[in-house]
C-alpha positions as CSV (number, residue, x, y, z in Angstrom):
1,M,55.1,93.2,171.8
2,N,57.5,95.6,173.5
3,T,60.1,92.8,173.4
4,Y,59.6,92.5,169.6
5,R,60.1,96.2,169.0
6,G,63.1,96.2,171.2
7,S,64.7,93.5,169.1
8,L,64.1,95.5,165.9
9,L,65.6,98.6,167.4
10,L,68.7,96.6,168.6
11,G,69.2,95.1,165.1
12,A,69.0,98.5,163.4
13,V,71.7,99.9,165.8
14,L,74.0,96.9,165.2
15,G,73.6,97.3,161.4
16,S,74.4,101.0,161.5
17,A,77.5,100.2,163.6
18,F,78.7,97.6,161.0
19,V,78.3,100.1,158.1
20,L,80.2,102.8,160.0
21,A,83.0,100.3,160.7
22,L,83.4,99.7,157.0
23,A,83.4,103.4,156.1
24,P,87.1,104.2,157.0
25,N,88.2,101.6,154.5
26,A,86.1,103.2,151.7
27,L,87.4,106.6,152.6
28,A,90.9,105.4,152.5
29,G,90.5,104.6,148.8
30,E,90.0,100.9,148.6
31,D,88.0,99.5,145.7
32,I,85.4,96.8,145.8
33,Y,88.1,94.2,145.4
34,G,90.1,95.4,148.4
35,G,92.7,97.1,146.2
36,S,93.9,100.6,146.8
37,L,92.7,103.1,144.2
38,K,95.6,105.4,145.0
39,G,98.3,102.7,144.9
40,G,97.6,101.2,141.4
41,Y,95.8,98.1,140.1
42,D,95.7,94.6,141.4
43,V,94.5,93.6,138.0
44,P,96.7,94.9,135.1
45,P,94.8,97.4,132.8
46,P,94.1,96.5,129.1
47,V,97.1,96.5,126.8
48,P,97.2,99.8,125.0
49,T,96.8,99.9,121.2
50,D,99.8,100.6,118.9
51,R,98.1,100.6,115.6
52,G,95.7,102.8,113.6
53,I,95.2,105.2,110.7
54,Y,96.9,108.5,110.4
55,F,97.0,111.5,108.1
56,K,100.1,113.4,107.1
57,G,101.0,116.7,105.5
58,Y,104.4,118.1,104.6
59,I,106.3,120.9,102.9
60,G,109.9,121.0,101.8
61,Q,112.6,121.7,99.3
62,A,113.6,119.5,96.3
63,N,117.3,119.8,95.6
64,N,117.4,118.5,92.0
65,N,120.2,116.9,90.0
66,V,120.4,115.9,86.4
67,G,122.4,113.0,85.0
68,G,122.7,114.3,81.4
69,I,120.9,115.7,78.3
70,F,120.1,114.2,74.9
71,T,118.9,115.6,71.6
72,E,118.2,114.0,68.2
73,P,121.1,115.7,66.5
74,M,123.5,114.0,68.9
75,L,123.0,110.8,67.0
76,T,124.7,112.2,63.9
77,S,127.2,114.7,65.3
78,P,129.9,114.5,68.0
79,F,128.4,116.8,70.6
80,T,130.2,117.6,73.8
81,I,128.0,118.2,76.9
82,I,129.5,121.2,78.7
83,S,127.0,121.6,81.6
84,H,123.6,120.7,82.9
85,E,121.8,121.6,86.1
86,M,118.4,122.0,87.7
87,K,117.7,124.5,90.4
88,S,115.9,123.7,93.7
89,S,112.1,123.9,93.9
90,P,109.5,123.8,96.7
91,L,107.4,120.7,97.3
92,Y,104.0,120.2,99.0
93,G,102.5,116.8,99.9
94,L,99.7,114.9,101.6
95,G,99.3,111.3,102.6
96,I,97.3,108.7,104.5
97,G,98.8,105.8,106.4
98,Y,98.4,102.9,108.7
99,K,100.6,102.0,111.7
100,R,100.7,98.3,111.8
101,N,102.5,98.0,115.2
102,H,105.1,99.8,117.3
103,W,107.8,99.5,114.6
104,L,106.1,99.2,111.2
105,R,104.2,102.0,109.3
106,L,102.8,102.0,105.8
107,D,101.5,105.0,103.8
108,L,100.5,106.5,100.4
109,T,101.8,109.9,99.6
110,G,101.5,112.4,96.8
111,D,103.5,115.6,96.4
112,Y,103.6,118.5,93.9
113,R,107.1,119.8,93.1
114,G,107.0,123.3,91.7
115,D,108.8,124.8,88.7
116,A,112.6,124.1,88.8
117,A,114.7,126.0,86.3
118,F,116.8,123.9,84.0
119,F,120.0,125.0,82.2
120,G,122.1,123.1,79.7
121,L,124.9,123.8,77.3
122,D,126.6,121.7,74.6
123,S,128.8,122.2,71.6
124,A,129.6,120.4,68.3
125,P,131.8,121.0,65.2
126,N,130.2,123.0,62.4
127,A,132.4,123.8,59.4
128,G,129.8,126.2,58.1
129,L,130.4,128.7,60.9
130,P,133.4,131.1,61.1
131,T,134.3,129.7,64.5
132,G,134.0,126.1,63.3
133,L,132.0,125.3,66.4
134,Q,128.3,125.7,67.3
135,T,126.9,125.8,70.8
136,N,123.3,125.2,72.0
137,E,122.2,126.8,75.2
138,Y,119.0,125.2,76.7
139,T,116.6,126.7,79.3
140,A,113.3,125.3,80.5
141,D,111.1,124.8,83.6
142,V,110.5,121.3,85.0
143,R,107.6,120.5,87.4
144,S,106.4,117.2,88.6
145,W,104.1,115.1,90.7
146,L,105.5,112.2,92.8
147,F,103.3,109.4,94.1
148,L,104.7,106.7,96.3
149,A,103.7,103.7,98.4
150,N,106.0,103.7,101.4
151,A,107.1,101.4,104.3
152,Y,108.9,102.7,107.4
153,W,110.8,101.1,110.3
154,D,110.3,103.0,113.5
155,I,113.6,102.1,115.2
156,C,112.7,103.0,118.8
157,N,110.9,105.6,120.9
158,F,113.0,107.6,123.4
159,H,111.1,110.2,125.4
160,G,108.8,110.8,122.4
161,F,111.6,110.9,119.8
162,T,111.4,108.2,117.1
163,P,114.2,107.8,114.5
164,Y,113.1,105.9,111.4
165,V,114.2,104.7,107.9
166,G,112.0,103.7,105.0
167,A,111.7,103.1,101.2
168,G,109.0,103.7,98.6
169,I,108.1,102.9,95.0
170,G,105.6,104.6,92.7
171,F,105.6,106.9,89.7
172,A,106.6,110.4,88.7
173,N,104.7,112.7,86.3
174,L,107.1,115.2,84.8
175,T,106.4,118.3,82.6
176,V,108.9,120.2,80.6
177,A,107.6,123.7,79.7
178,G,109.0,126.7,77.9
179,L,112.1,125.0,76.6
180,K,114.3,127.3,74.5
181,D,117.4,126.3,72.5
182,V,119.6,129.3,71.6
183,N,122.5,128.8,69.1
184,D,124.5,132.0,69.1
185,P,127.0,131.4,66.4
186,A,124.3,130.2,64.0
187,D,122.0,133.1,65.1
188,S,119.2,130.6,65.6
189,V,116.5,130.0,68.3
190,F,114.3,126.9,68.7
191,F,111.2,126.8,70.9
192,A,109.7,123.5,72.2
193,A,106.1,122.6,73.0
194,S,105.3,121.6,76.5
195,H,105.3,117.8,77.1
196,T,104.4,115.5,80.0
197,N,105.6,111.9,80.6
198,T,105.3,109.4,83.4
199,N,108.1,107.2,84.8
200,F,108.6,104.6,87.4
201,A,110.0,106.3,90.6
202,W,111.5,105.1,93.9
203,A,112.7,106.7,97.1
204,L,114.7,106.2,100.3
205,H,113.7,107.9,103.6
206,A,115.4,108.8,106.9
207,G,113.9,111.0,109.6
208,L,113.1,111.8,113.2
209,A,109.6,112.2,114.5
210,Y,108.5,113.7,117.8
211,D,105.2,113.0,119.6
212,V,103.8,116.4,120.7
213,T,100.7,114.7,122.0
214,D,99.4,111.1,121.9
215,R,97.7,112.0,118.5
216,F,100.0,114.6,116.9
217,A,103.6,114.3,115.8
218,I,106.0,116.5,113.9
219,D,108.4,115.0,111.5
220,L,111.8,116.1,110.1
221,A,112.9,114.0,107.1
222,Y,115.4,113.5,104.3
223,R,114.3,111.7,101.1
224,Y,116.4,110.6,98.1
225,A,114.1,110.3,95.1
226,D,114.7,109.0,91.6
227,L,112.2,110.4,89.1
228,G,113.6,109.2,85.8
229,T,113.8,111.2,82.5
230,A,111.8,114.3,81.5
231,K,111.2,115.2,77.8
232,S,110.2,118.3,76.0
233,G,107.9,118.4,73.0
234,I,109.1,119.0,69.4
235,A,111.5,121.9,69.1
236,T,110.9,124.2,66.1
237,A,113.1,127.1,64.7
238,Y,111.6,130.6,65.3
239,D,111.1,131.0,61.5
240,G,109.7,127.5,61.0
241,S,112.6,126.5,58.8
242,S,113.5,123.3,60.7
243,S,112.7,121.2,63.8
244,Y,113.9,118.3,65.8
245,S,112.3,115.9,68.4
246,G,113.2,117.9,71.4
247,V,115.4,117.6,74.5
248,S,115.6,114.8,77.0
249,I,116.6,115.8,80.6
250,Q,118.0,112.5,81.8
251,D,118.1,110.7,85.2
252,I,116.5,113.3,87.4
253,T,117.2,112.7,91.1
254,S,116.5,114.8,94.2
255,N,117.7,115.2,97.7
256,D,114.5,116.4,99.5
257,L,114.4,118.1,102.9
258,I,111.0,117.8,104.4
259,V,109.1,119.1,107.5
260,G,105.7,117.5,108.2
261,F,103.1,116.4,110.7
262,R,101.1,113.3,111.4
263,Y,97.6,113.2,113.0
264,K,96.6,109.8,114.4
265,L,92.9,109.0,114.5
266,Q,93.4,106.5,117.4
267,R,95.0,107.8,120.6
268,E,98.1,105.9,121.7
269,Q,97.8,105.2,125.4
270,P,100.9,105.1,127.6
271,V,101.7,101.7,129.1
272,M,100.6,101.3,132.7
273,Y,102.0,98.8,135.2
274,A,100.6,97.5,138.5
275,V,102.0,99.1,141.7
276,K,102.2,96.9,144.8
């Protein structure tokens, strides 16, 4: 009996010694597969994701240009267009997108472009006036909504900086409000009703994004946008004596300067490599 108990005691001592012999390896940072926890992985980690949904918001300045103006009387009289211009206006936009992989992004955007002042001037012969010439001076406010479906090529990522280019198609909703047509020699003023029309629109993009975190990026961008033609409502003389169909502000384009941000729903993990 004493011999049996002695054998048990000897076995316990030898087992404890075996466990203590293994302890230095565990304290040194080896995992259960014999790899060093401090030195890296013997088995490569999972490939990080490079796709996912993101939201974006942006503000900017629309620097507008006008290709020309047209009125119904121009069909019957030899008018000369002297000047036409549209001032800059603020823009505000939101969007939702999907990053397909490390180089391709797709998104839908919508932005409101605030009131931009329009000024135009033309002239035409008029034998009934002492000067033999009449002039029409136009003023109005033009505001619009621009909705686009866009695709972007993220060219590369260098220390968090990503230059990109892109293109988009969609439609523009333009409103001409408060149009006034002043004819000084004829001592006449016409006022036009507000009018809204919708056109096909397209855009080209170029920009630089910076990853502040693995989910948040800021974005500096340039966009060239073609919004089409805006039209006023019917223009009527102040005394109701006559009217015409209104003024068309033709071929509106814009050079937009934009500052924005993107928030990614899915965190983009940095790539990790095994260290031997």
